[in-house]
Residue, then its C-alpha position, 0 to 999 in steps of 0.5 A: m509104342l508112343h505110350i511107352l515113350l511117353e510114360s518113359q519121358r514122364g518118368g524122367r528117362s528121355a530116351l529108350p533103346i529098341s530092346e526095352i521098347a520091344r520088351r515093354a510092347e511085347l514085340s520082337r526087336f524086328s517088329a519094334s524096329h519096323h514100327l519105330r522106323l515108321l514113327t521116325d519117318a513120320h517125325l513123331v519119334s527121334r532116334v539118336a545113336e549112343g554107342s552101339h544103341r539107338l535111343h528113341s524119344l518122342r518129338m514133342t514139337s510134332f505133337e504140339a503141332i498136331e494139338d494146335w491143328v486139332i484145336a483149330f479144326t474143332s473150333i470151326d463153327m459149322 
């Protein structure tokens, strides 16, 4: 799902509804919703209500923090 959201953002769409994410991931809406809830709880994905839809997008600041940690971790001399 993260790759679907990333491709969408690279393509100029900042957020996607669950129905489109589920379709692209070939999952039921229920399964997609469950996965997105976990990613939202982990602060990797943000969710905004727009009318009756819930739109999801990546929280790039979280990925930047992960990248910083990985860089710091891999630069340690062992």
